[in-house]
C-alpha positions as CSV (number, residue, x, y, z in Angstrom):
1,M,40.2,-12.3,-19.8
2,R,37.2,-14.3,-18.8
3,V,37.4,-13.1,-15.1
4,F,37.8,-9.5,-16.4
5,G,34.7,-10.0,-18.5
6,L,32.8,-11.2,-15.5
7,I,33.9,-8.3,-13.5
8,I,32.6,-5.9,-16.2
9,L,29.4,-7.8,-16.4
10,G,29.0,-7.6,-12.7
11,V,29.6,-3.8,-12.7
12,F,27.1,-3.4,-15.4
13,V,24.4,-5.3,-13.6
14,L,25.1,-3.5,-10.4
15,C,24.7,-0.1,-12.0
16,A,21.3,-1.3,-13.4
17,E,20.3,-2.4,-10.0
18,V,21.1,0.9,-8.4
19,F,19.3,2.9,-11.2
20,I,16.2,0.7,-10.8
21,G,16.4,0.8,-7.1
22,I,16.4,4.7,-7.2
23,Q,13.5,4.8,-9.5
24,S,11.6,2.3,-7.5
25,F,12.0,3.7,-4.0
26,F,12.6,7.4,-4.8
27,P,10.6,7.8,-8.0
28,N,11.2,11.6,-8.2
29,A,14.9,11.6,-7.5
30,L,16.0,11.4,-11.1
31,Q,13.1,13.5,-12.6
32,K,12.4,17.2,-12.7
33,E,9.0,18.2,-11.3
34,K,6.8,18.5,-14.5
35,V,4.4,21.1,-13.3
36,D,4.4,22.8,-9.9
37,V,0.5,22.8,-9.4
38,V,0.7,24.5,-6.0
39,Q,2.9,27.4,-7.4
40,S,0.4,27.8,-10.2
41,M,-2.3,28.2,-7.6
42,I,-0.1,30.6,-5.5
43,D,0.4,32.8,-8.7
44,S,-3.2,33.1,-9.2
45,K,-4.1,34.2,-5.7
46,K,-3.7,37.4,-3.7
47,T,-3.2,37.6,0.1
48,I,-6.2,37.7,2.4
49,F,-5.1,40.8,4.5
50,D,-8.1,42.8,3.1
51,Q,-10.6,40.1,4.3
52,L,-9.3,39.9,8.0
53,S,-10.5,41.9,11.0
54,E,-8.2,44.4,12.8
55,K,-8.0,41.9,15.6
56,D,-6.7,39.1,13.3
57,L,-4.2,41.5,11.6
58,A,-2.9,42.5,15.0
59,W,-2.5,38.9,16.0
60,I,-0.4,38.2,12.8
61,A,1.7,41.3,13.5
62,E,2.3,40.0,17.2
63,N,2.9,36.4,16.4
64,K,5.8,36.0,14.0
65,T,6.0,32.2,13.9
66,V,3.3,29.5,14.1
67,H,4.6,26.0,15.1
68,V,3.2,23.1,13.0
69,G,2.9,19.5,14.3
70,V,3.6,16.9,11.7
71,D,3.2,13.1,11.7
72,P,6.5,11.9,9.9
73,N,4.9,8.5,8.9
74,F,1.7,9.6,7.3
75,Y,2.4,9.6,3.5
76,P,0.8,10.8,1.3
77,L,-1.0,13.3,3.5
78,E,2.2,14.5,5.1
79,T,5.9,13.3,5.2
80,F,9.4,14.5,4.6
81,N,11.1,14.1,1.2
82,E,14.7,12.9,0.6
83,R,15.9,16.5,1.2
84,G,14.1,16.7,4.6
85,Q,11.4,19.0,3.2
86,Y,7.8,18.8,4.6
87,T,5.6,17.6,1.7
88,G,2.5,15.7,0.9
89,L,-1.1,16.8,0.6
90,G,-0.8,18.7,3.9
91,G,2.4,20.3,2.7
92,D,0.7,21.6,-0.4
93,Y,-2.0,23.2,1.8
94,L,0.7,24.7,4.0
95,R,2.5,26.4,1.0
96,L,-0.9,27.9,0.1
97,L,-1.6,29.1,3.6
98,T,1.9,30.6,3.8
99,H,1.2,32.7,0.7
100,L,-2.4,33.7,1.7
101,T,-1.7,34.6,5.3
102,G,2.0,35.8,5.2
103,I,2.5,33.8,8.4
104,N,5.8,32.1,9.0
105,F,5.0,28.4,9.7
106,E,7.7,26.4,11.4
107,V,7.4,22.7,10.9
108,H,8.4,20.5,13.8
109,R,9.4,16.9,13.0
110,Q,9.2,14.3,15.8
111,Q,9.7,10.6,15.9
112,D,6.1,9.6,16.3
113,W,2.6,11.0,16.4
114,A,2.0,10.5,20.1
115,T,5.0,12.9,20.8
116,V,3.5,15.5,18.4
117,E,0.1,15.4,20.3
118,E,1.9,15.7,23.5
119,L,3.7,18.8,22.5
120,A,0.4,20.4,21.3
121,Q,-1.1,19.8,24.8
122,L,1.9,21.5,26.3
123,K,1.2,24.5,24.0
124,R,4.4,24.0,22.0
125,I,2.6,23.2,18.8
126,D,0.0,25.6,17.5
127,L,-1.5,23.9,14.4
128,F,-1.8,20.6,12.5
129,M,-2.1,20.3,8.7
130,A,-3.6,16.7,8.6
131,V,-5.6,15.5,11.6
132,A,-9.0,13.9,12.0
133,K,-11.5,15.1,14.6
134,S,-12.2,12.9,17.6
135,E,-13.8,13.6,21.0
136,R,-10.5,13.5,22.8
137,R,-8.8,15.9,20.4
138,S,-11.7,18.3,20.5
139,E,-10.8,19.0,24.1
140,Y,-7.9,21.1,23.0
141,L,-8.3,21.5,19.2
142,V,-10.7,23.2,16.8
143,F,-11.1,21.8,13.3
144,S,-11.6,23.3,9.8
145,D,-13.8,21.5,7.4
146,P,-12.1,18.4,6.2
147,Y,-10.3,18.5,2.8
148,V,-10.1,14.7,2.4
149,N,-11.9,11.8,3.8
150,M,-10.4,8.3,3.5
151,P,-11.6,5.0,5.0
152,G,-9.7,2.7,7.4
153,V,-8.8,-0.8,6.5
154,I,-8.6,-3.9,8.9
155,M,-5.7,-6.2,8.0
156,A,-4.9,-9.7,9.3
157,I,-2.3,-12.4,8.4
158,R,-2.8,-14.0,5.2
159,N,-3.8,-17.5,6.5
160,S,-6.6,-16.0,8.6
161,S,-10.1,-17.3,8.0
162,L,-11.5,-13.7,8.6
163,E,-13.4,-12.1,5.6
164,N,-15.7,-9.2,5.4
165,A,-14.7,-8.2,8.9
166,T,-16.2,-5.3,10.8
167,L,-15.3,-4.0,14.2
168,D,-17.9,-6.2,15.7
169,T,-15.7,-9.1,14.6
170,F,-13.1,-8.1,17.0
171,V,-15.1,-7.9,20.2
172,G,-13.0,-9.9,22.8
173,K,-10.0,-9.9,20.3
174,K,-6.8,-7.9,20.0
175,L,-6.6,-5.0,17.5
176,A,-3.4,-3.2,16.8
177,V,-3.6,0.6,16.3
178,V,-1.1,3.4,16.3
179,K,-1.0,5.2,19.6
180,D,-3.2,8.4,19.7
181,Y,-4.3,8.0,16.2
182,Y,-8.0,8.7,15.3
183,W,-8.8,5.0,15.1
184,Q,-7.6,4.4,18.7
185,D,-10.0,7.1,19.8
186,Y,-12.7,5.8,17.7
187,V,-12.5,2.1,18.8
188,A,-12.0,3.0,22.4
189,S,-15.1,5.1,22.5
190,K,-17.4,2.9,20.5
191,Y,-16.1,-0.6,21.0
192,P,-14.7,-0.8,24.6
193,E,-14.9,-4.6,24.5
194,I,-12.1,-4.7,21.8
195,E,-8.6,-4.9,23.3
196,L,-6.4,-2.3,21.8
197,V,-2.7,-2.9,21.3
198,P,-1.1,0.5,20.8
199,A,2.0,0.8,18.5
200,K,4.4,3.6,18.0
201,D,3.7,3.8,14.2
202,T,1.9,1.9,11.4
203,I,4.8,-0.4,10.6
204,H,5.1,-1.5,14.3
205,A,1.3,-2.1,14.3
206,M,1.7,-4.4,11.3
207,Q,4.7,-6.2,12.9
208,I,2.6,-6.8,15.9
209,V,0.0,-8.7,13.9
210,S,2.7,-10.5,11.8
211,S,4.2,-11.8,15.0
212,G,0.9,-13.0,16.4
213,N,0.6,-10.5,19.2
214,A,-2.7,-9.1,17.8
215,D,-5.5,-10.5,15.6
216,A,-5.5,-7.5,13.1
217,V,-4.4,-4.0,12.5
218,L,-6.7,-0.9,11.8
219,D,-5.4,2.1,10.1
220,Y,-6.1,4.3,7.1
221,E,-6.0,2.5,3.7
222,F,-3.5,4.9,2.1
223,N,-1.2,4.5,5.1
224,L,-1.3,0.8,5.3
225,N,-0.8,0.3,1.5
226,E,2.3,2.7,1.6
227,K,3.9,0.9,4.6
228,I,3.4,-2.5,2.8
229,Q,5.5,-1.1,-0.1
230,V,8.1,0.5,2.2
231,A,8.6,-2.3,4.7
232,G,7.8,-5.2,2.5
233,I,5.3,-6.7,5.0
234,Y,3.4,-9.1,2.6
235,Q,2.1,-11.4,5.3
236,L,-1.0,-9.2,5.7
237,K,-4.3,-9.1,3.8
238,A,-7.2,-6.7,3.8
239,I,-10.2,-8.2,5.5
240,G,-12.5,-5.2,6.0
241,K,-13.0,-1.5,5.5
242,I,-14.4,1.1,8.0
243,P,-15.7,4.4,6.8
244,S,-14.2,7.3,8.7
245,E,-16.7,9.7,10.5
246,F,-14.4,12.6,10.0
247,G,-12.0,13.4,7.3
248,H,-8.6,15.1,7.7
249,S,-8.5,18.8,8.5
250,V,-6.4,21.7,9.5
251,A,-6.6,21.9,13.3
252,V,-5.7,24.8,15.6
253,R,-5.3,24.9,19.4
254,N,-8.5,26.1,20.9
255,D,-6.8,28.9,22.8
256,L,-5.8,30.6,19.5
257,P,-9.1,31.7,18.1
258,E,-7.6,34.4,16.0
259,L,-5.3,31.9,14.3
260,F,-8.3,29.7,13.5
261,D,-10.2,32.6,12.1
262,I,-7.2,33.4,9.8
263,I,-6.9,29.8,8.7
264,T,-10.6,29.5,8.0
265,V,-10.6,32.6,5.7
266,A,-7.5,31.4,3.9
267,L,-8.9,27.9,3.2
268,K,-12.1,29.5,1.7
269,Q,-9.8,30.9,-1.0
270,I,-9.1,27.2,-2.3
271,T,-11.8,26.4,-4.7
272,P,-13.3,22.8,-4.8
273,E,-11.6,22.3,-8.2
274,E,-8.2,23.3,-6.8
275,A,-8.8,21.0,-3.7
276,K,-9.6,18.1,-6.1
277,A,-6.4,18.8,-8.1
278,L,-4.3,18.7,-4.9
279,E,-6.0,15.5,-3.8
280,D,-5.4,13.8,-7.2
281,R,-1.8,14.9,-7.1
282,W,-1.1,12.8,-4.0
283,L,-3.8,10.1,-3.7
284,T,-3.6,9.0,-7.3
285,K,0.2,9.6,-7.6
286,A,2.0,6.8,-9.5
287,K,3.8,4.6,-7.0
288,P,4.7,0.9,-7.3
289,A,2.0,-1.3,-6.0
290,G,2.8,-4.0,-3.4
291,S,3.0,-6.8,-6.0
292,E,5.2,-4.6,-8.3
293,R,7.6,-3.8,-5.4
294,R,7.8,-7.5,-4.6
295,L,8.8,-8.2,-8.3
296,Q,11.5,-5.5,-7.9
297,W,12.9,-7.3,-4.9
298,Y,12.8,-10.6,-6.8
299,F,14.7,-8.9,-9.6
300,F,17.4,-7.8,-7.1
301,F,17.7,-11.3,-5.5
302,F,17.8,-13.0,-8.9
303,T,20.5,-10.8,-10.3
304,Q,22.6,-11.1,-7.1
305,A,22.2,-14.9,-7.3
306,V,23.2,-14.9,-11.1
307,L,26.2,-12.8,-10.2
308,L,27.3,-15.0,-7.5
309,V,26.9,-18.2,-9.6
310,L,29.0,-16.6,-12.4
311,F,31.6,-15.5,-9.9
312,V,31.8,-18.9,-8.4
313,I,32.1,-20.5,-11.9
314,G,34.6,-18.0,-12.9
315,M,36.8,-18.6,-9.8
316,A,36.4,-22.3,-10.3
317,K,37.6,-22.1,-13.9
318,A,40.4,-19.8,-13.0
319,T,41.5,-22.2,-10.2
320,T,41.3,-25.2,-12.6
321,R,43.2,-23.5,-15.2
322,K,45.9,-22.4,-12.6
323,A,46.1,-26.0,-11.5
324,V,46.5,-27.3,-15.0
325,L,49.2,-24.8,-15.9
326,Q,51.0,-25.6,-12.6
327,K,50.9,-29.3,-13.5
328,A,52.1,-28.6,-17.0
329,R,55.1,-26.7,-15.6
330,E,55.9,-29.4,-13.2
331,M,55.8,-32.1,-16.1
332,R,58.0,-29.8,-18.2
333,A,60.5,-29.5,-15.3
334,K,60.7,-33.2,-14.9
335,M,61.2,-33.7,-18.6
336,A,64.0,-31.1,-18.7
């Protein structure tokens, strides 16, 4: 019976772990969406057809699909949820643009950002929902006014003596950046003396620093904080903050002027109050902080350790009891 009781206890603790794990890593999985803010905005807006020129209307009629390039590792500006749906702040704006313009936007998911940009230069991607302006990108893209502007953060390993760092601090040093991100363009143009170490994504860039192959990593604050939670990379600390010259915008290939005009008209239908509500929806969204996520891992490890100890104790007691019973049977056999 004791072993059976331990099994019941183990199942109960395991179920609790699964529930807490789902709530921690997929906070919306067990909850219904309280209020669909975007749908409320859509319900209050009419399409922009009466504001477009005949040329723009003809373009919409002739172009049934617009191909959207997405960075799959850029939460909360853009990402894919558990059901594979494009979401994030950029996703909200895309829903609004779909309603306002009547255009069919087809989202293309790639493994990394560099591949997405390469496809755009090959004219297989028409539009980006969350991209920062740089001199290199301006060669083939035109940008709307930014709808959000967030700083970059420099992170180094925790035992580093660096504090209050600026980019001048890393002249002659190695700085990890995501390949073809805004920060690579920015540092390469303004600080050519810094040795850049390109990475395929933010987690890879953080791992490069953790392994000692770069002195620090530079990326957007929201992106680094989210990746610390997802990947559990706690060896890094923030040592400096870099203002971004350009925020994130909707960007269109420069050989599609009609599409850019259409997008510009549509974005003007979103009021400053609505833009702020969308920003707050994602940038102040409740999500476990790094220290809280670490505590969750501690909880999992602790409960697993307790279960293991209880299992060992239970097995030891069962083995001892079995040995005692066996010895008792042997003694009775001898006395018989």
